PDBQT receptor file of N, H, CA, C and O in Angstrom, charges set to zero:
ATOM      1  N   UNK A   1      13.591   5.372  -8.384  1.00  0.00    +0.000 N 
ATOM      2  CA  UNK A   1      13.246   6.421  -7.437  1.00  0.00    +0.000 C 
ATOM      3  C   UNK A   1      14.495   7.233  -7.113  1.00  0.00    +0.000 C 
ATOM      4  O   UNK A   1      15.567   6.669  -6.891  1.00  0.00    +0.000 OA
ATOM      5  N   UNK A   2      14.362   8.514  -7.088  1.00  0.00    +0.000 N 
ATOM      6  H   UNK A   2      13.491   8.972  -7.268  1.00  0.00    +0.000 HD
ATOM      7  CA  UNK A   2      15.495   9.384  -6.818  1.00  0.00    +0.000 C 
ATOM      8  C   UNK A   2      15.692   9.521  -5.307  1.00  0.00    +0.000 C 
ATOM      9  O   UNK A   2      14.862  10.102  -4.608  1.00  0.00    +0.000 OA
ATOM     10  N   UNK A   3      16.807   8.975  -4.822  1.00  0.00    +0.000 N 
ATOM     11  H   UNK A   3      17.482   8.504  -5.390  1.00  0.00    +0.000 HD
ATOM     12  CA  UNK A   3      17.067   9.014  -3.382  1.00  0.00    +0.000 C 
ATOM     13  C   UNK A   3      18.122  10.070  -3.089  1.00  0.00    +0.000 C 
ATOM     14  O   UNK A   3      19.142  10.172  -3.771  1.00  0.00    +0.000 OA
ATOM     15  N   UNK A   4      17.849  10.832  -2.078  1.00  0.00    +0.000 N 
ATOM     16  H   UNK A   4      17.021  10.749  -1.524  1.00  0.00    +0.000 HD
ATOM     17  CA  UNK A   4      18.780  11.885  -1.692  1.00  0.00    +0.000 C 
ATOM     18  C   UNK A   4      19.309  11.564  -0.293  1.00  0.00    +0.000 C 
ATOM     19  O   UNK A   4      18.751  12.019   0.706  1.00  0.00    +0.000 OA
ATOM     20  N   UNK A   5      20.392  10.774  -0.228  1.00  0.00    +0.000 N 
ATOM     21  H   UNK A   5      20.845  10.405  -1.039  1.00  0.00    +0.000 HD
ATOM     22  CA  UNK A   5      20.895  10.318   1.072  1.00  0.00    +0.000 C 
ATOM     23  C   UNK A   5      21.633  11.408   1.843  1.00  0.00    +0.000 C 
ATOM     24  O   UNK A   5      21.871  11.272   3.043  1.00  0.00    +0.000 OA
ATOM     25  N   UNK A   6      21.989  12.474   1.161  1.00  0.00    +0.000 N 
ATOM     26  H   UNK A   6      21.795  12.584   0.186  1.00  0.00    +0.000 HD
ATOM     27  CA  UNK A   6      22.690  13.544   1.878  1.00  0.00    +0.000 C 
ATOM     28  C   UNK A   6      21.706  14.425   2.655  1.00  0.00    +0.000 C 
ATOM     29  O   UNK A   6      22.122  15.263   3.455  1.00  0.00    +0.000 OA
ATOM     30  N   UNK A   7      20.422  14.242   2.424  1.00  0.00    +0.000 N 
ATOM     31  H   UNK A   7      20.084  13.561   1.774  1.00  0.00    +0.000 HD
ATOM     32  CA  UNK A   7      19.406  15.011   3.142  1.00  0.00    +0.000 C 
ATOM     33  C   UNK A   7      18.949  14.204   4.370  1.00  0.00    +0.000 C 
ATOM     34  O   UNK A   7      18.246  13.205   4.214  1.00  0.00    +0.000 OA
ATOM     35  N   UNK A   8      19.332  14.617   5.578  1.00  0.00    +0.000 N 
ATOM     36  H   UNK A   8      19.903  15.428   5.704  1.00  0.00    +0.000 HD
ATOM     37  CA  UNK A   8      19.010  13.851   6.789  1.00  0.00    +0.000 C 
ATOM     38  C   UNK A   8      17.510  13.694   7.054  1.00  0.00    +0.000 C 
ATOM     39  O   UNK A   8      17.074  12.662   7.565  1.00  0.00    +0.000 OA
ATOM     40  N   UNK A   9      16.720  14.717   6.708  1.00  0.00    +0.000 N 
ATOM     41  H   UNK A   9      17.073  15.555   6.293  1.00  0.00    +0.000 HD
ATOM     42  CA  UNK A   9      15.275  14.607   6.949  1.00  0.00    +0.000 C 
ATOM     43  C   UNK A   9      14.672  13.518   6.046  1.00  0.00    +0.000 C 
ATOM     44  O   UNK A   9      13.739  12.819   6.440  1.00  0.00    +0.000 OA
ATOM     45  N   UNK A  10      15.214  13.390   4.848  1.00  0.00    +0.000 N 
ATOM     46  H   UNK A  10      15.972  13.958   4.528  1.00  0.00    +0.000 HD
ATOM     47  CA  UNK A  10      14.744  12.355   3.907  1.00  0.00    +0.000 C 
ATOM     48  C   UNK A  10      15.055  10.967   4.475  1.00  0.00    +0.000 C 
ATOM     49  O   UNK A  10      14.221  10.062   4.441  1.00  0.00    +0.000 OA
ATOM     50  N   UNK A  11      16.263  10.827   4.992  1.00  0.00    +0.000 N 
ATOM     51  H   UNK A  11      16.941  11.562   5.020  1.00  0.00    +0.000 HD
ATOM     52  CA  UNK A  11      16.685   9.545   5.564  1.00  0.00    +0.000 C 
ATOM     53  C   UNK A  11      15.803   9.193   6.754  1.00  0.00    +0.000 C 
ATOM     54  O   UNK A  11      15.387   8.045   6.904  1.00  0.00    +0.000 OA
ATOM     55  N   UNK A  12      15.521  10.164   7.585  1.00  0.00    +0.000 N 
ATOM     56  H   UNK A  12      15.859  11.097   7.463  1.00  0.00    +0.000 HD
ATOM     57  CA  UNK A  12      14.671   9.940   8.753  1.00  0.00    +0.000 C 
ATOM     58  C   UNK A  12      13.266   9.503   8.304  1.00  0.00    +0.000 C 
ATOM     59  O   UNK A  12      12.690   8.561   8.849  1.00  0.00    +0.000 OA
ATOM     60  N   UNK A  13      12.740  10.199   7.311  1.00  0.00    +0.000 N 
ATOM     61  H   UNK A  13      13.208  10.964   6.868  1.00  0.00    +0.000 HD
ATOM     62  CA  UNK A  13      11.408   9.872   6.793  1.00  0.00    +0.000 C 
ATOM     63  C   UNK A  13      11.386   8.458   6.223  1.00  0.00    +0.000 C 
ATOM     64  O   UNK A  13      10.443   7.697   6.438  1.00  0.00    +0.000 OA
ATOM     65  N   UNK A  14      12.450   8.126   5.490  1.00  0.00    +0.000 N 
ATOM     66  H   UNK A  14      13.216   8.744   5.315  1.00  0.00    +0.000 HD
ATOM     67  CA  UNK A  14      12.558   6.794   4.874  1.00  0.00    +0.000 C 
ATOM     68  C   UNK A  14      12.553   5.709   5.954  1.00  0.00    +0.000 C 
ATOM     69  O   UNK A  14      11.875   4.692   5.810  1.00  0.00    +0.000 OA
ATOM     70  N   UNK A  15      13.299   5.923   7.018  1.00  0.00    +0.000 N 
ATOM     71  H   UNK A  15      13.850   6.749   7.135  1.00  0.00    +0.000 HD
ATOM     72  CA  UNK A  15      13.375   4.957   8.117  1.00  0.00    +0.000 C 
ATOM     73  C   UNK A  15      12.035   4.830   8.841  1.00  0.00    +0.000 C 
ATOM     74  O   UNK A  15      11.641   3.735   9.244  1.00  0.00    +0.000 OA
ATOM     75  N   UNK A  16      11.351   5.939   9.000  1.00  0.00    +0.000 N 
ATOM     76  H   UNK A  16      11.671   6.828   8.672  1.00  0.00    +0.000 HD
ATOM     77  CA  UNK A  16      10.034   5.922   9.642  1.00  0.00    +0.000 C 
ATOM     78  C   UNK A  16       9.047   5.094   8.823  1.00  0.00    +0.000 C 
ATOM     79  O   UNK A  16       8.234   4.353   9.375  1.00  0.00    +0.000 OA
ATOM     80  N   UNK A  17       9.129   5.230   7.495  1.00  0.00    +0.000 N 
ATOM     81  H   UNK A  17       9.789   5.833   7.046  1.00  0.00    +0.000 HD
ATOM     82  CA  UNK A  17       8.236   4.485   6.612  1.00  0.00    +0.000 C 
ATOM     83  C   UNK A  17       8.445   2.983   6.779  1.00  0.00    +0.000 C 
ATOM     84  O   UNK A  17       7.489   2.207   6.777  1.00  0.00    +0.000 OA
ATOM     85  N   UNK A  18       9.690   2.590   6.922  1.00  0.00    +0.000 N 
ATOM     86  H   UNK A  18      10.466   3.220   6.923  1.00  0.00    +0.000 HD
ATOM     87  CA  UNK A  18      10.025   1.170   7.088  1.00  0.00    +0.000 C 
ATOM     88  C   UNK A  18       9.482   0.630   8.407  1.00  0.00    +0.000 C 
ATOM     89  O   UNK A  18       9.030  -0.512   8.481  1.00  0.00    +0.000 OA
ATOM     90  N   UNK A  19       9.530   1.462   9.445  1.00  0.00    +0.000 N 
ATOM     91  H   UNK A  19       9.897   2.391   9.384  1.00  0.00    +0.000 HD
ATOM     92  CA  UNK A  19       9.086   1.032  10.774  1.00  0.00    +0.000 C 
ATOM     93  C   UNK A  19       7.565   0.899  10.868  1.00  0.00    +0.000 C 
ATOM     94  O   UNK A  19       7.052   0.079  11.630  1.00  0.00    +0.000 OA
ATOM     95  N   UNK A  20       6.847   1.718  10.082  1.00  0.00    +0.000 N 
ATOM     96  H   UNK A  20       7.263   2.384   9.464  1.00  0.00    +0.000 HD
ATOM     97  CA  UNK A  20       5.386   1.698  10.146  1.00  0.00    +0.000 C 
ATOM     98  C   UNK A  20       4.858   0.347   9.709  1.00  0.00    +0.000 C 
ATOM     99  O   UNK A  20       5.320  -0.230   8.725  1.00  0.00    +0.000 OA
ATOM    100  N   UNK A  21       3.894  -0.144  10.447  1.00  0.00    +0.000 N 
ATOM    101  H   UNK A  21       3.519   0.324  11.247  1.00  0.00    +0.000 HD
ATOM    102  CA  UNK A  21       3.278  -1.420  10.085  1.00  0.00    +0.000 C 
ATOM    103  C   UNK A  21       2.012  -1.149   9.293  1.00  0.00    +0.000 C 
ATOM    104  O   UNK A  21       1.291  -0.186   9.555  1.00  0.00    +0.000 OA
ATOM    105  N   UNK A  22       1.752  -2.009   8.323  1.00  0.00    +0.000 N 
ATOM    106  H   UNK A  22       2.338  -2.792   8.110  1.00  0.00    +0.000 HD
ATOM    107  CA  UNK A  22       0.517  -1.872   7.551  1.00  0.00    +0.000 C 
ATOM    108  C   UNK A  22      -0.648  -2.356   8.399  1.00  0.00    +0.000 C 
ATOM    109  O   UNK A  22      -0.545  -3.354   9.111  1.00  0.00    +0.000 OA
ATOM    110  N   UNK A  23      -1.758  -1.630   8.312  1.00  0.00    +0.000 N 
ATOM    111  H   UNK A  23      -1.842  -0.819   7.733  1.00  0.00    +0.000 HD
ATOM    112  CA  UNK A  23      -2.947  -2.028   9.057  1.00  0.00    +0.000 C 
ATOM    113  C   UNK A  23      -3.615  -3.201   8.363  1.00  0.00    +0.000 C 
ATOM    114  O   UNK A  23      -3.744  -3.221   7.139  1.00  0.00    +0.000 OA
ATOM    115  N   UNK A  24      -4.032  -4.163   9.141  1.00  0.00    +0.000 N 
ATOM    116  H   UNK A  24      -3.927  -4.147  10.135  1.00  0.00    +0.000 HD
ATOM    117  CA  UNK A  24      -4.742  -5.310   8.588  1.00  0.00    +0.000 C 
ATOM    118  C   UNK A  24      -6.216  -4.971   8.450  1.00  0.00    +0.000 C 
ATOM    119  O   UNK A  24      -6.806  -4.350   9.334  1.00  0.00    +0.000 OA
ATOM    120  N   UNK A  25      -6.803  -5.382   7.340  1.00  0.00    +0.000 N 
ATOM    121  H   UNK A  25      -6.324  -5.887   6.622  1.00  0.00    +0.000 HD
ATOM    122  CA  UNK A  25      -8.238  -5.165   7.160  1.00  0.00    +0.000 C 
ATOM    123  C   UNK A  25      -8.992  -6.225   7.942  1.00  0.00    +0.000 C 
ATOM    124  O   UNK A  25      -8.625  -7.400   7.937  1.00  0.00    +0.000 OA
ATOM    125  N   UNK A  26     -10.053  -5.794   8.614  1.00  0.00    +0.000 N 
ATOM    126  H   UNK A  26     -10.351  -4.839   8.618  1.00  0.00    +0.000 HD
ATOM    127  CA  UNK A  26     -10.876  -6.748   9.346  1.00  0.00    +0.000 C 
ATOM    128  C   UNK A  26     -11.780  -7.485   8.376  1.00  0.00    +0.000 C 
ATOM    129  O   UNK A  26     -12.397  -6.878   7.500  1.00  0.00    +0.000 OA
ATOM    130  N   UNK A  27     -11.852  -8.783   8.539  1.00  0.00    +0.000 N 
ATOM    131  H   UNK A  27     -11.351  -9.276   9.250  1.00  0.00    +0.000 HD
ATOM    132  CA  UNK A  27     -12.732  -9.576   7.691  1.00  0.00    +0.000 C 
ATOM    133  C   UNK A  27     -14.150  -9.507   8.242  1.00  0.00    +0.000 C 
ATOM    134  O   UNK A  27     -14.365  -9.616   9.449  1.00  0.00    +0.000 OA
ATOM    135  N   UNK A  28     -15.117  -9.325   7.339  1.00  0.00    +0.000 N 
ATOM    136  H   UNK A  28     -14.942  -9.236   6.359  1.00  0.00    +0.000 HD
ATOM    137  CA  UNK A  28     -16.510  -9.308   7.767  1.00  0.00    +0.000 C 
ATOM    138  C   UNK A  28     -16.976 -10.736   7.962  1.00  0.00    +0.000 C 
ATOM    139  O   UNK A  28     -16.707 -11.613   7.142  1.00  0.00    +0.000 OA
ATOM    140  N   UNK A  29     -17.677 -10.953   9.060  1.00  0.00    +0.000 N 
ATOM    141  H   UNK A  29     -17.896 -10.241   9.727  1.00  0.00    +0.000 HD
ATOM    142  CA  UNK A  29     -18.224 -12.284   9.303  1.00  0.00    +0.000 C 
ATOM    143  C   UNK A  29     -19.489 -12.456   8.471  1.00  0.00    +0.000 C 
ATOM    144  O   UNK A  29     -20.354 -11.581   8.431  1.00  0.00    +0.000 OA
ATOM    145  N   UNK A  30     -19.573 -13.595   7.815  1.00  0.00    +0.000 N 
ATOM    146  H   UNK A  30     -18.870 -14.306   7.848  1.00  0.00    +0.000 HD
ATOM    147  CA  UNK A  30     -20.762 -13.871   7.021  1.00  0.00    +0.000 C 
ATOM    148  C   UNK A  30     -21.864 -14.384   7.931  1.00  0.00    +0.000 C 
ATOM    149  O   UNK A  30     -21.628 -15.208   8.815  1.00  0.00    +0.000 OA
ATOM    150  N   UNK A  31     -23.063 -13.888   7.701  1.00  0.00    +0.000 N 
ATOM    151  H   UNK A  31     -23.254 -13.219   6.983  1.00  0.00    +0.000 HD
ATOM    152  CA  UNK A  31     -24.193 -14.368   8.483  1.00  0.00    +0.000 C 
ATOM    153  C   UNK A  31     -24.621 -15.718   7.949  1.00  0.00    +0.000 C 
ATOM    154  O   UNK A  31     -24.726 -15.921   6.740  1.00  0.00    +0.000 OA
ATOM    155  N   UNK A  32     -24.865 -16.633   8.861  1.00  0.00    +0.000 N 
ATOM    156  H   UNK A  32     -24.780 -16.468   9.844  1.00  0.00    +0.000 HD
ATOM    157  CA  UNK A  32     -25.341 -17.945   8.448  1.00  0.00    +0.000 C 
ATOM    158  C   UNK A  32     -26.825 -17.837   8.128  1.00  0.00    +0.000 C 
ATOM    159  O   UNK A  32     -27.612 -17.315   8.918  1.00  0.00    +0.000 OA
ATOM    160  N   UNK A  33     -27.188 -18.340   6.958  1.00  0.00    +0.000 N 
ATOM    161  H   UNK A  33     -26.549 -18.765   6.316  1.00  0.00    +0.000 HD
ATOM    162  CA  UNK A  33     -28.600 -18.305   6.590  1.00  0.00    +0.000 C 
ATOM    163  C   UNK A  33     -29.327 -19.420   7.313  1.00  0.00    +0.000 C 
ATOM    164  O   UNK A  33     -28.872 -20.563   7.346  1.00  0.00    +0.000 OA
ATOM    165  N   UNK A  34     -30.457 -19.071   7.888  1.00  0.00    +0.000 N 
ATOM    166  H   UNK A  34     -30.827 -18.142   7.861  1.00  0.00    +0.000 HD
ATOM    167  CA  UNK A  34     -31.241 -20.075   8.609  1.00  0.00    +0.000 C 
ATOM    168  C   UNK A  34     -32.054 -20.885   7.619  1.00  0.00    +0.000 C 
ATOM    169  O   UNK A  34     -32.718 -20.341   6.736  1.00  0.00    +0.000 OA
ATOM    170  N   UNK A  35     -31.988 -22.188   7.785  1.00  0.00    +0.000 N 
ATOM    171  H   UNK A  35     -31.449 -22.630   8.502  1.00  0.00    +0.000 HD
ATOM    172  CA  UNK A  35     -32.727 -23.072   6.891  1.00  0.00    +0.000 C 
ATOM    173  C   UNK A  35     -34.188 -23.104   7.306  1.00  0.00    +0.000 C 
ATOM    174  O   UNK A  35     -34.511 -23.212   8.489  1.00  0.00    +0.000 OA
ATOM    175  N   UNK A  36     -35.054 -23.009   6.329  1.00  0.00    +0.000 N 
ATOM    176  H   UNK A  36     -34.791 -22.921   5.368  1.00  0.00    +0.000 HD
ATOM    177  CA  UNK A  36     -36.479 -23.051   6.620  1.00  0.00    +0.000 C 
ATOM    178  C   UNK A  36     -36.857 -24.446   7.087  1.00  0.00    +0.000 C 
ATOM    179  O   UNK A  36     -36.258 -25.444   6.687  1.00  0.00    +0.000 OA
ATOM    180  N   UNK A  37     -37.846 -24.485   7.927  1.00  0.00    +0.000 N 
ATOM    181  H   UNK A  37     -38.333 -23.675   8.252  1.00  0.00    +0.000 HD
ATOM    182  CA  UNK A  37     -38.298 -25.765   8.494  1.00  0.00    +0.000 C 
ATOM    183  C   UNK A  37     -38.778 -26.686   7.366  1.00  0.00    +0.000 C 
ATOM    184  O   UNK A  37     -39.563 -26.289   6.505  1.00  0.00    +0.000 OA
ATOM    185  N   UNK A  38     -38.282 -27.923   7.403  1.00  0.00    +0.000 N 
ATOM    186  H   UNK A  38     -37.644 -28.245   8.103  1.00  0.00    +0.000 HD
ATOM    187  CA  UNK A  38     -38.725 -28.914   6.423  1.00  0.00    +0.000 C 
ATOM    188  C   UNK A  38     -37.955 -28.856   5.114  1.00  0.00    +0.000 C 
ATOM    189  O   UNK A  38     -38.259 -29.610   4.189  1.00  0.00    +0.000 OA
ATOM    190  N   UNK A  39     -36.954 -27.967   5.017  1.00  0.00    +0.000 N 
ATOM    191  H   UNK A  39     -36.707 -27.355   5.768  1.00  0.00    +0.000 HD
ATOM    192  CA  UNK A  39     -36.180 -27.877   3.793  1.00  0.00    +0.000 C 
ATOM    193  C   UNK A  39     -34.916 -28.715   3.935  1.00  0.00    +0.000 C 
ATOM    194  O   UNK A  39     -34.296 -28.737   4.998  1.00  0.00    +0.000 OA
ATOM    195  N   UNK A  40     -34.536 -29.402   2.868  1.00  0.00    +0.000 N 
ATOM    196  H   UNK A  40     -35.040 -29.384   2.004  1.00  0.00    +0.000 HD
ATOM    197  CA  UNK A  40     -33.351 -30.264   2.918  1.00  0.00    +0.000 C 
ATOM    198  C   UNK A  40     -32.077 -29.434   2.863  1.00  0.00    +0.000 C 
ATOM    199  O   UNK A  40     -32.054 -28.333   2.313  1.00  0.00    +0.000 OA
ATOM    200  N   UNK A  41     -31.011 -29.990   3.450  1.00  0.00    +0.000 N 
ATOM    201  H   UNK A  41     -31.029 -30.884   3.897  1.00  0.00    +0.000 HD
ATOM    202  CA  UNK A  41     -29.705 -29.363   3.295  1.00  0.00    +0.000 C 
ATOM    203  C   UNK A  41     -29.209 -29.741   1.906  1.00  0.00    +0.000 C 
ATOM    204  O   UNK A  41     -29.754 -30.647   1.277  1.00  0.00    +0.000 OA
ATOM    205  N   UNK A  42     -28.181 -29.054   1.424  1.00  0.00    +0.000 N 
ATOM    206  H   UNK A  42     -27.738 -28.318   1.935  1.00  0.00    +0.000 HD
ATOM    207  CA  UNK A  42     -27.656 -29.350   0.090  1.00  0.00    +0.000 C 
ATOM    208  C   UNK A  42     -27.143 -30.782   0.025  1.00  0.00    +0.000 C 
ATOM    209  O   UNK A  42     -27.313 -31.465  -0.985  1.00  0.00    +0.000 OA
ATOM    210  N   UNK A  43     -26.503 -31.239   1.123  1.00  0.00    +0.000 N 
ATOM    211  H   UNK A  43     -26.364 -30.684   1.944  1.00  0.00    +0.000 HD
ATOM    212  CA  UNK A  43     -25.958 -32.595   1.130  1.00  0.00    +0.000 C 
ATOM    213  C   UNK A  43     -27.080 -33.626   0.954  1.00  0.00    +0.000 C 
ATOM    214  O   UNK A  43     -26.966 -34.562   0.163  1.00  0.00    +0.000 OA
ATOM    215  N   UNK A  44     -28.157 -33.430   1.707  1.00  0.00    +0.000 N 
ATOM    216  H   UNK A  44     -28.249 -32.669   2.350  1.00  0.00    +0.000 HD
ATOM    217  CA  UNK A  44     -29.307 -34.352   1.595  1.00  0.00    +0.000 C 
ATOM    218  C   UNK A  44     -29.898 -34.291   0.193  1.00  0.00    +0.000 C 
ATOM    219  O   UNK A  44     -30.289 -35.313  -0.372  1.00  0.00    +0.000 OA
ATOM    220  N   UNK A  45     -29.958 -33.103  -0.354  1.00  0.00    +0.000 N 
ATOM    221  H   UNK A  45     -29.641 -32.273   0.104  1.00  0.00    +0.000 HD
ATOM    222  CA  UNK A  45     -30.522 -32.890  -1.679  1.00  0.00    +0.000 C 
ATOM    223  C   UNK A  45     -29.736 -33.680  -2.727  1.00  0.00    +0.000 C 
ATOM    224  O   UNK A  45     -30.319 -34.367  -3.566  1.00  0.00    +0.000 OA
ATOM    225  N   UNK A  46     -28.408 -33.574  -2.665  1.00  0.00    +0.000 N 
ATOM    226  H   UNK A  46     -27.935 -33.016  -1.983  1.00  0.00    +0.000 HD
ATOM    227  CA  UNK A  46     -27.579 -34.262  -3.656  1.00  0.00    +0.000 C 
ATOM    228  C   UNK A  46     -27.582 -35.761  -3.449  1.00  0.00    +0.000 C 
ATOM    229  O   UNK A  46     -27.526 -36.533  -4.406  1.00  0.00    +0.000 OA
ATOM    230  N   UNK A  47     -27.648 -36.171  -2.176  1.00  0.00    +0.000 N 
ATOM    231  H   UNK A  47     -27.693 -35.544  -1.398  1.00  0.00    +0.000 HD
ATOM    232  CA  UNK A  47     -27.689 -37.607  -1.875  1.00  0.00    +0.000 C 
ATOM    233  C   UNK A  47     -28.950 -38.214  -2.500  1.00  0.00    +0.000 C 
ATOM    234  O   UNK A  47     -28.922 -39.302  -3.075  1.00  0.00    +0.000 OA
ATOM    235  N   UNK A  48     -30.052 -37.474  -2.368  1.00  0.00    +0.000 N 
ATOM    236  H   UNK A  48     -30.075 -36.590  -1.901  1.00  0.00    +0.000 HD
ATOM    237  CA  UNK A  48     -31.322 -37.922  -2.931  1.00  0.00    +0.000 C 
ATOM    238  C   UNK A  48     -31.230 -37.966  -4.455  1.00  0.00    +0.000 C 
ATOM    239  O   UNK A  48     -31.698 -38.907  -5.096  1.00  0.00    +0.000 OA
ATOM    240  N   UNK A  49     -30.613 -36.923  -5.020  1.00  0.00    +0.000 N 
ATOM    241  H   UNK A  49     -30.233 -36.158  -4.500  1.00  0.00    +0.000 HD
ATOM    242  CA  UNK A  49     -30.475 -36.859  -6.481  1.00  0.00    +0.000 C 
ATOM    243  C   UNK A  49     -29.675 -38.044  -6.996  1.00  0.00    +0.000 C 
ATOM    244  O   UNK A  49     -30.049 -38.666  -7.991  1.00  0.00    +0.000 OA
ATOM    245  N   UNK A  50     -28.575 -38.357  -6.321  1.00  0.00    +0.000 N 
ATOM    246  H   UNK A  50     -28.272 -37.852  -5.514  1.00  0.00    +0.000 HD
ATOM    247  CA  UNK A  50     -27.721 -39.475  -6.736  1.00  0.00    +0.000 C 
ATOM    248  C   UNK A  50     -28.493 -40.784  -6.675  1.00  0.00    +0.000 C 
ATOM    249  O   UNK A  50     -28.433 -41.596  -7.599  1.00  0.00    +0.000 OA
ATOM    250  N   UNK A  51     -29.223 -40.983  -5.571  1.00  0.00    +0.000 N 
ATOM    251  H   UNK A  51     -29.271 -40.323  -4.821  1.00  0.00    +0.000 HD
ATOM    252  CA  UNK A  51     -29.971 -42.226  -5.400  1.00  0.00    +0.000 C 
ATOM    253  C   UNK A  51     -31.034 -42.333  -6.495  1.00  0.00    +0.000 C 
ATOM    254  O   UNK A  51     -31.241 -43.395  -7.081  1.00  0.00    +0.000 OA
ATOM    255  N   UNK A  52     -31.696 -41.214  -6.753  1.00  0.00    +0.000 N 
ATOM    256  H   UNK A  52     -31.528 -40.351  -6.277  1.00  0.00    +0.000 HD
ATOM    257  CA  UNK A  52     -32.729 -41.161  -7.775  1.00  0.00    +0.000 C 
ATOM    258  C   UNK A  52     -32.133 -41.502  -9.142  1.00  0.00    +0.000 C 
ATOM    259  O   UNK A  52     -32.725 -42.236  -9.933  1.00  0.00    +0.000 OA
ATOM    260  N   UNK A  53     -30.957 -40.953  -9.392  1.00  0.00    +0.000 N 
ATOM    261  H   UNK A  53     -30.476 -40.356  -8.750  1.00  0.00    +0.000 HD
ATOM    262  CA  UNK A  53     -30.280 -41.161 -10.671  1.00  0.00    +0.000 C 
ATOM    263  C   UNK A  53     -29.935 -42.644 -10.830  1.00  0.00    +0.000 C 
ATOM    264  O   UNK A  53     -30.130 -43.223 -11.898  1.00  0.00    +0.000 OA
ATOM    265  N   UNK A  54     -29.420 -43.252  -9.755  1.00  0.00    +0.000 N 
ATOM    266  H   UNK A  54     -29.261 -42.781  -8.887  1.00  0.00    +0.000 HD
ATOM    267  CA  UNK A  54     -29.041 -44.677  -9.821  1.00  0.00    +0.000 C 
ATOM    268  C   UNK A  54     -30.263 -45.546 -10.065  1.00  0.00    +0.000 C 
ATOM    269  O   UNK A  54     -30.219 -46.493 -10.850  1.00  0.00    +0.000 OA
ATOM    270  N   UNK A  55     -31.364 -45.213  -9.379  1.00  0.00    +0.000 N 
ATOM    271  H   UNK A  55     -31.400 -44.443  -8.741  1.00  0.00    +0.000 HD
ATOM    272  CA  UNK A  55     -32.571 -46.022  -9.509  1.00  0.00    +0.000 C 
ATOM    273  C   UNK A  55     -33.189 -45.896 -10.902  1.00  0.00    +0.000 C 
ATOM    274  O   UNK A  55     -33.544 -46.891 -11.533  1.00  0.00    +0.000 OA
ATOM    275  N   UNK A  56     -33.308 -44.655 -11.364  1.00  0.00    +0.000 N 
ATOM    276  H   UNK A  56     -33.020 -43.847 -10.851  1.00  0.00    +0.000 HD
ATOM    277  CA  UNK A  56     -34.054 -44.420 -12.596  1.00  0.00    +0.000 C 
ATOM    278  C   UNK A  56     -33.231 -44.732 -13.848  1.00  0.00    +0.000 C 
ATOM    279  O   UNK A  56     -33.670 -45.471 -14.728  1.00  0.00    +0.000 OA
ATOM    280  N   UNK A  57     -32.008 -44.142 -13.908  1.00  0.00    +0.000 N 
ATOM    281  H   UNK A  57     -31.651 -43.541 -13.193  1.00  0.00    +0.000 HD
ATOM    282  CA  UNK A  57     -31.259 -44.252 -15.162  1.00  0.00    +0.000 C 
ATOM    283  C   UNK A  57     -30.142 -45.291 -15.132  1.00  0.00    +0.000 C 
ATOM    284  O   UNK A  57     -29.522 -45.565 -16.160  1.00  0.00    +0.000 OA
ATOM    285  N   UNK A  58     -29.882 -45.871 -13.962  1.00  0.00    +0.000 N 
ATOM    286  H   UNK A  58     -30.386 -45.648 -13.127  1.00  0.00    +0.000 HD
ATOM    287  CA  UNK A  58     -28.761 -46.804 -13.796  1.00  0.00    +0.000 C 
ATOM    288  C   UNK A  58     -27.445 -46.208 -14.296  1.00  0.00    +0.000 C 
ATOM    289  O   UNK A  58     -26.675 -46.874 -14.988  1.00  0.00    +0.000 OA
ATOM    290  N   UNK A  59     -27.193 -44.936 -13.937  1.00  0.00    +0.000 N 
ATOM    291  H   UNK A  59     -27.818 -44.394 -13.374  1.00  0.00    +0.000 HD
ATOM    292  CA  UNK A  59     -25.952 -44.322 -14.393  1.00  0.00    +0.000 C 
ATOM    293  C   UNK A  59     -24.809 -44.757 -13.495  1.00  0.00    +0.000 C 
ATOM    294  O   UNK A  59     -25.029 -45.148 -12.349  1.00  0.00    +0.000 OA
ATOM    295  N   UNK A  60     -23.582 -44.690 -14.013  1.00  0.00    +0.000 N 
ATOM    296  H   UNK A  60     -23.404 -44.372 -14.944  1.00  0.00    +0.000 HD
ATOM    297  CA  UNK A  60     -22.413 -45.246 -13.307  1.00  0.00    +0.000 C 
ATOM    298  C   UNK A  60     -21.770 -44.199 -12.409  1.00  0.00    +0.000 C 
ATOM    299  O   UNK A  60     -20.631 -43.794 -12.642  1.00  0.00    +0.000 OA
ATOM    300  N   UNK A  61     -22.496 -43.758 -11.380  1.00  0.00    +0.000 N 
ATOM    301  H   UNK A  61     -23.421 -44.086 -11.191  1.00  0.00    +0.000 HD
ATOM    302  CA  UNK A  61     -21.901 -42.800 -10.441  1.00  0.00    +0.000 C 
ATOM    303  C   UNK A  61     -21.561 -43.510  -9.156  1.00  0.00    +0.000 C 
ATOM    304  O   UNK A  61     -21.048 -42.889  -8.225  1.00  0.00    +0.000 OA
TER     305      UNK A  61
């Protein structure tokens, strides 16, 4: 970058740029999906799958 330090307005501008703070982006909040009545949570679903797997196939999990 070509810097011209003998130009006072350039130096002032450069210093102002350094002082400026970057704006932080706001994070969007994710909406929680409501579980339908009588539907299993993922944890329950996998727990059931594992138990089913052990009972039926005798796999080593």
